[in-house]
C-alpha positions as CSV (number, residue, x, y, z in Angstrom):
1,M,0.2,-0.1,0.2
2,K,1.3,3.2,-0.6
3,E,2.7,5.5,1.9
4,V,0.4,8.0,3.6
5,R,2.4,11.1,4.0
6,R,1.7,13.3,7.0
7,W,1.7,17.4,7.8
8,L,2.3,18.2,11.6
9,S,1.4,21.4,13.7
10,E,4.3,23.2,13.7
11,T,3.7,23.6,17.3
12,E,3.8,20.0,18.4
13,C,6.6,19.7,15.7
14,N,9.7,21.4,14.4
15,Q,11.1,18.3,12.1
16,E,12.7,18.8,8.7
17,T,11.6,16.0,6.1
18,Q,11.9,12.7,7.1
19,L,13.0,9.6,5.0
20,G,9.7,7.2,4.3
21,D,7.7,9.0,6.9
22,R,8.3,12.2,4.9
23,T,7.3,14.8,8.2
24,W,6.9,18.5,6.9
25,T,6.1,21.3,9.6
26,R,2.6,22.7,9.2
27,R,4.6,26.1,8.1
28,G,4.9,23.7,5.1
29,F,1.7,22.3,4.4
30,V,0.4,22.8,0.8
31,Q,-2.6,24.0,-0.9
32,W,-2.6,21.1,-3.6
33,A,-4.3,21.9,-6.5
34,A,-5.4,18.5,-8.7
35,W,-5.1,19.0,-12.3
36,I,-8.2,17.8,-14.4
37,T,-8.4,16.6,-17.7
38,G,-9.5,13.9,-20.2
39,S,-7.0,11.8,-19.4
40,S,-6.5,8.8,-17.4
41,S,-2.7,9.8,-17.1
42,A,-2.8,13.3,-17.2
43,I,-2.6,13.9,-13.1
44,S,-0.6,15.9,-11.1
45,S,-0.1,17.9,-7.9
46,I,1.2,21.5,-7.5
47,P,1.9,22.3,-4.1
48,R,1.1,26.0,-3.1
49,F,2.2,27.0,0.4
50,A,-1.1,28.3,2.8
51,M,-0.7,32.0,3.6
52,G,-1.2,32.0,7.7
53,A,-3.2,29.3,7.8
54,S,-4.1,27.7,11.5
55,F,-4.5,24.1,11.7
56,Q,-6.3,22.6,15.0
57,A,-6.0,19.0,13.3
58,D,-3.8,16.8,10.9
59,A,-3.7,16.8,7.0
60,F,-2.6,13.0,5.1
61,E,-2.7,12.5,1.6
62,A,-2.1,8.9,-0.1
63,E,-2.9,7.4,-3.5
64,F,-3.4,3.6,-4.5
65,P,-4.2,1.7,-7.5
66,S,-7.3,1.3,-8.6
67,M,-9.9,1.0,-12.1
68,G,-6.2,0.4,-14.2
69,S,-4.9,4.1,-12.9
70,K,-4.8,5.4,-9.0
71,I,-6.6,6.9,-6.7
72,Q,-5.5,10.1,-4.7
73,L,-6.9,10.4,-1.4
74,R,-6.6,13.8,1.0
75,W,-8.0,14.6,4.5
76,V,-7.9,16.7,7.5
77,S,-8.8,14.6,10.3
78,D,-8.8,14.8,14.5
79,K,-5.6,14.4,16.3
80,G,-5.5,10.5,17.2
81,M,-7.1,9.2,14.0
82,D,-5.2,6.1,12.7
83,P,-4.6,7.4,8.9
84,M,-3.8,3.8,7.9
85,S,-7.2,2.7,9.0
86,V,-8.5,5.4,7.2
87,L,-6.7,4.4,3.9
88,R,-7.4,0.7,4.2
89,G,-11.1,1.1,4.8
90,A,-11.2,3.1,1.4
91,R,-8.6,1.0,-0.7
92,E,-11.1,-1.9,0.6
93,L,-14.2,0.0,-0.6
94,A,-12.8,0.5,-4.0
95,D,-11.8,-2.8,-4.6
96,Q,-15.7,-4.3,-3.7
97,W,-16.8,-1.9,-6.4
98,V,-14.0,-2.7,-8.9
99,D,-14.7,-6.8,-8.0
100,I,-19.1,-5.3,-8.8
101,L,-18.3,-2.6,-12.3
102,S,-15.1,-3.9,-13.9
103,D,-15.1,-5.1,-17.5
104,Y,-12.0,-6.2,-17.3
105,Q,-11.6,-9.1,-14.2
106,Q,-13.5,-12.0,-15.7
107,D,-15.2,-12.7,-12.7
108,S,-16.5,-9.1,-11.6
109,Q,-20.4,-9.0,-11.7
110,C,-20.8,-7.1,-14.6
111,N,-18.9,-9.9,-16.8
112,Q,-21.0,-12.8,-15.1
113,L,-24.6,-10.5,-15.5
114,C,-23.3,-10.4,-19.3
115,R,-22.6,-13.6,-19.6
116,Q,-25.8,-14.9,-18.4
117,A,-28.0,-12.5,-19.7
118,D,-26.6,-13.9,-23.3
119,S,-29.4,-16.4,-22.5
120,G,-32.5,-14.1,-23.5
121,S,-33.8,-15.2,-20.1
122,W,-34.4,-12.5,-17.2
123,T,-31.4,-12.0,-14.7
124,T,-31.6,-10.9,-11.5
125,V,-28.9,-8.2,-10.3
126,S,-27.0,-7.4,-7.2
127,S,-28.1,-4.2,-5.3
128,G,-25.0,-2.5,-6.0
129,L,-24.8,-3.0,-9.5
130,W,-28.6,-2.3,-10.1
131,E,-27.8,0.9,-8.4
132,V,-25.0,1.7,-11.4
133,I,-27.4,0.1,-13.9
134,A,-30.6,2.6,-13.2
135,E,-28.2,5.5,-12.9
136,C,-27.2,4.2,-16.5
137,D,-30.6,4.3,-17.7
138,R,-31.6,7.6,-16.3
139,W,-28.6,9.4,-18.2
140,H,-29.1,7.8,-21.2
141,R,-32.9,9.1,-20.9
142,I,-31.4,12.5,-20.5
143,S,-28.9,12.6,-22.6
144,E,-31.3,11.7,-25.8
145,G,-28.9,9.0,-26.1
146,A,-25.9,10.7,-25.8
147,F,-24.9,8.2,-22.9
148,D,-24.7,4.9,-23.7
149,A,-23.6,1.8,-21.1
150,S,-24.2,-1.0,-23.9
151,L,-21.4,-0.1,-26.1
152,G,-18.7,-2.5,-24.0
153,T,-18.7,-5.1,-27.0
154,L,-17.6,-1.9,-28.9
155,T,-15.2,-0.5,-27.0
156,R,-13.6,-3.8,-26.4
157,L,-12.8,-4.4,-29.6
158,R,-11.7,-0.8,-30.2
159,R,-9.3,-1.3,-27.2
160,S,-8.0,-4.5,-28.1
161,N,-5.7,-3.2,-30.8
162,R,-6.5,-6.5,-32.7
163,N,-7.0,-6.7,-36.8
164,A,-10.3,-7.9,-36.7
165,T,-12.5,-8.2,-39.9
166,G,-15.3,-6.1,-41.5
167,E,-17.4,-7.8,-40.7
168,E,-16.1,-8.2,-36.7
169,W,-16.6,-4.9,-36.6
170,D,-20.6,-4.7,-37.9
171,R,-21.0,-7.6,-35.4
172,A,-19.9,-5.6,-32.9
173,R,-21.7,-2.4,-33.6
174,A,-24.7,-4.6,-34.2
175,Q,-24.4,-5.7,-30.7
176,C,-24.8,-2.4,-28.9
177,G,-27.9,-0.4,-27.9
178,W,-29.7,0.5,-24.8
179,G,-33.1,-0.7,-26.5
180,L,-31.8,-4.2,-26.2
181,L,-32.2,-4.0,-22.5
182,E,-35.4,-4.5,-20.8
183,L,-35.3,-3.6,-17.4
184,N,-37.8,-5.0,-14.2
185,T,-37.3,-2.0,-11.7
186,D,-39.3,-4.1,-9.1
187,E,-37.6,-6.8,-9.0
188,H,-34.2,-5.9,-10.5
189,R,-33.7,-7.8,-13.1
190,I,-32.3,-7.4,-16.3
191,R,-32.2,-9.5,-19.7
192,F,-30.6,-8.7,-23.2
193,L,-32.6,-9.0,-26.3
194,K,-29.4,-9.6,-28.1
195,P,-26.5,-11.9,-27.4
196,G,-22.9,-10.9,-27.2
197,L,-23.9,-7.7,-26.0
198,R,-22.0,-6.3,-23.3
199,L,-22.2,-3.4,-20.4
200,D,-19.2,-0.7,-20.3
201,F,-19.7,1.6,-17.2
202,G,-16.3,3.5,-17.8
203,A,-18.2,7.1,-18.3
204,I,-19.5,6.6,-15.0
205,G,-18.0,4.1,-12.6
206,K,-14.9,6.2,-11.8
207,G,-17.4,9.2,-10.3
208,F,-19.6,6.3,-9.1
209,V,-16.7,4.9,-6.9
210,V,-15.0,8.1,-5.6
211,D,-18.6,9.0,-4.6
212,R,-18.7,6.1,-2.5
213,I,-15.4,7.0,-1.1
214,G,-16.8,10.3,-0.2
215,E,-19.6,8.9,1.7
216,Y,-16.9,6.8,4.0
217,M,-14.9,9.5,4.4
218,R,-17.9,11.3,5.7
219,G,-19.3,8.4,7.4
220,I,-15.8,7.8,9.9
221,G,-15.9,11.6,10.5
222,I,-13.9,13.2,8.3
223,S,-15.9,16.1,6.2
224,A,-12.6,17.6,4.8
225,F,-11.4,15.4,1.9
226,S,-10.7,15.2,-2.0
227,V,-11.1,11.9,-3.5
228,N,-9.8,12.0,-7.3
229,A,-9.9,9.2,-9.7
230,S,-8.4,10.2,-12.9
231,G,-9.7,13.5,-12.6
232,N,-12.9,12.3,-11.7
233,M,-13.6,14.1,-8.3
234,C,-15.3,14.2,-5.3
235,L,-14.6,17.2,-2.8
236,G,-15.7,17.6,0.7
237,D,-15.3,20.8,2.8
238,S,-12.5,22.9,2.5
239,P,-8.9,22.2,4.1
240,D,-9.0,25.4,5.6
241,R,-12.1,27.5,6.7
242,S,-9.3,30.2,7.9
243,D,-7.8,30.4,4.4
244,R,-9.0,33.6,2.7
245,E,-9.9,31.6,-0.8
246,Q,-11.7,28.4,0.7
247,G,-12.3,25.3,-1.2
248,W,-9.6,22.7,-2.8
249,P,-7.8,24.4,-5.6
250,I,-8.4,22.8,-9.0
251,A,-6.6,23.2,-12.5
252,I,-8.4,22.4,-15.6
253,G,-5.8,21.9,-18.4
254,A,-6.1,23.3,-22.0
255,I,-7.6,20.9,-24.7
256,G,-4.6,19.9,-27.1
257,N,-1.9,20.6,-24.1
258,A,-2.2,18.6,-20.9
259,D,0.4,20.9,-19.5
260,R,-1.1,24.3,-19.7
261,E,-3.2,25.2,-17.0
262,L,-6.7,26.9,-18.7
263,L,-8.7,27.8,-15.8
264,R,-8.1,27.8,-11.9
265,L,-11.1,27.4,-9.4
266,R,-11.7,26.2,-6.1
267,L,-14.2,24.2,-5.2
268,E,-15.9,21.9,-1.9
269,G,-18.6,20.0,-1.2
270,C,-19.2,18.8,-5.0
271,G,-18.2,16.3,-7.7
272,I,-15.8,17.5,-10.8
273,A,-15.2,15.5,-14.2
274,T,-13.8,15.9,-17.3
275,S,-14.2,13.8,-20.6
276,G,-12.3,14.5,-23.6
277,D,-10.1,13.4,-26.5
278,L,-6.8,14.1,-25.2
279,F,-4.5,10.9,-25.5
280,Q,-6.8,7.8,-26.0
281,K,-7.2,7.1,-29.3
282,Y,-8.8,4.0,-30.9
283,R,-9.2,2.3,-34.2
284,D,-12.9,2.4,-35.9
285,G,-12.8,-0.3,-38.3
286,A,-10.7,-3.0,-40.1
287,R,-6.7,-1.7,-40.6
288,D,-7.2,-2.4,-44.6
289,E,-10.3,-0.1,-44.6
290,A,-7.2,2.7,-43.6
291,A,-10.0,3.9,-40.7
292,A,-8.3,6.8,-38.8
293,K,-8.4,6.8,-34.7
294,T,-10.4,8.6,-33.1
295,S,-11.3,9.8,-29.5
296,H,-11.9,6.8,-27.2
297,I,-15.7,8.8,-26.5
298,V,-18.4,6.6,-28.9
299,D,-21.0,8.6,-30.1
300,P,-23.5,5.6,-29.6
301,A,-26.0,6.6,-32.7
302,L,-22.8,6.4,-35.2
303,R,-21.2,3.8,-33.2
304,R,-17.9,5.5,-34.2
305,G,-15.6,7.6,-31.9
306,L,-15.6,11.3,-31.8
307,V,-13.1,13.0,-34.2
308,S,-13.7,16.6,-33.6
309,S,-11.4,18.3,-30.8
310,Q,-13.0,19.2,-27.9
311,M,-13.3,18.8,-23.9
312,A,-16.3,19.2,-21.5
313,T,-15.4,19.8,-17.5
314,V,-18.5,19.5,-15.4
315,I,-18.9,20.5,-11.8
316,T,-21.9,19.3,-10.2
317,D,-22.9,17.4,-6.4
318,S,-21.9,14.3,-7.8
319,A,-19.0,12.8,-9.1
320,A,-21.3,10.1,-10.9
321,D,-23.5,12.6,-12.6
322,A,-20.4,14.9,-13.8
323,D,-19.1,12.1,-15.3
324,A,-21.7,11.1,-17.2
325,M,-22.9,14.5,-18.0
326,A,-19.3,15.2,-19.4
327,T,-19.2,12.3,-21.3
328,A,-22.8,13.5,-22.8
329,C,-22.2,17.1,-23.2
330,C,-18.9,15.8,-25.5
331,V,-20.9,13.9,-28.2
332,H,-23.2,16.9,-28.2
333,M,-20.8,19.2,-29.2
334,Q,-19.6,16.5,-31.7
335,R,-23.8,16.3,-33.0
336,G,-23.3,20.5,-32.5
337,S,-26.4,19.9,-30.2
338,V,-25.0,20.3,-26.5
339,N,-26.5,24.0,-26.2
340,G,-29.9,22.8,-27.2
341,W,-29.9,19.8,-24.9
342,V,-29.0,21.5,-22.3
343,E,-31.8,24.1,-22.8
344,R,-34.6,21.3,-23.3
345,Y,-33.3,19.3,-20.3
346,R,-32.2,21.9,-17.9
347,S,-35.3,21.1,-15.6
348,S,-34.2,17.1,-15.7
349,L,-30.3,18.0,-15.1
350,P,-28.6,18.0,-11.9
351,T,-27.2,21.8,-10.9
352,H,-24.1,22.1,-13.1
353,R,-21.4,24.2,-14.6
354,L,-20.2,23.0,-17.6
355,I,-16.6,24.2,-18.8
356,L,-16.6,23.5,-22.6
357,Q,-13.8,23.6,-25.0
358,Y,-13.2,23.8,-28.8
359,Q,-10.5,23.8,-30.5
360,D,-10.5,26.1,-33.8
361,S,-9.9,23.9,-36.8
362,A,-8.6,27.4,-38.6
363,S,-6.5,29.3,-36.2
364,G,-5.6,26.5,-33.9
365,G,-6.8,28.3,-30.7
366,I,-9.4,27.3,-28.1
367,R,-11.9,28.6,-27.5
368,L,-14.1,28.3,-24.1
369,T,-17.5,28.4,-23.1
370,T,-19.3,28.0,-19.9
371,V,-22.6,27.3,-18.7
372,G,-24.3,27.8,-15.5
373,S,-22.6,29.4,-12.1
374,D,-21.9,33.0,-12.5
375,D,-19.0,32.2,-10.3
376,P,-15.7,34.4,-11.6
377,I,-13.2,32.0,-13.5
378,Q,-9.8,32.8,-13.9
379,S,-8.5,32.1,-17.3
380,N,-4.4,32.0,-18.1
């Protein structure tokens, strides 16, 4: 398990950094800025020293592998709370949800369900898996089909990088579509109307898991925390209530240049997620068709990856909603329908703030649009 790094009160400890424990004086306590981009590998921490802050509790940070990347956890807790116990509980919870939602683990509940439902018979779903499926169904309806968790057969073929034939690509596309599922909401049962359909929770799973970790942190009495899984974040209370600028500092990277800080925000008590096409590119057809690689985000109507450069950041009440909505925004941005969609579904959408980035094909510059909160933002 990754080490837990701790910062102690200056009045209690005046040691320099120690190997292994990495203990700092409280004067050296940093305000972390989490870098939010659309890539699973583009997360970094930007240290900023607190300005005259006064702390009455211990602050910790740690990370552990999960869901194909890492979960970064930061929190401020009361004196005497065992940080390793906190971290252990968070990691065990993440592992439990990976066992439910993963489409990589052959024995996950998701994959077991897909194999059983291939027969066309009704299959009972566990309460945890059903909770996520119900959210996927809700977002499919709200997004006008732009969010679709039934694209697993196609997404698995895309990321396999094997030389599949044109017939295999056609078959994979035909085995997708939320309309090929039937849900019995009263009994938590599901059945597939076509064999070979596979679920993919990649557009909501990380947000859902960090929300659960956030609930766990609150449940054990920790209100000031930040949970970050590849830019899908659940933020608790501000780490320092005395700071003039309350909230966790968040930096949003620019499309086309993940190292460039485009916007800087301070947030607390919310979820945030970004979807875009910075790095992950996959093929959309057989190699002999000279199919160009496109975004990892698939337009469910076309069954192909997005081709235009765009990125959507969503700030809302939960990371799961932010995760799903960011994906839907990218699809609607590709279609040119994002403004109309948001307006049509304003009453159904959670309270939100959108930060949409487009790359101008002519100038190569970045066009930025914000929708929602009127709070000022700083652009760099």
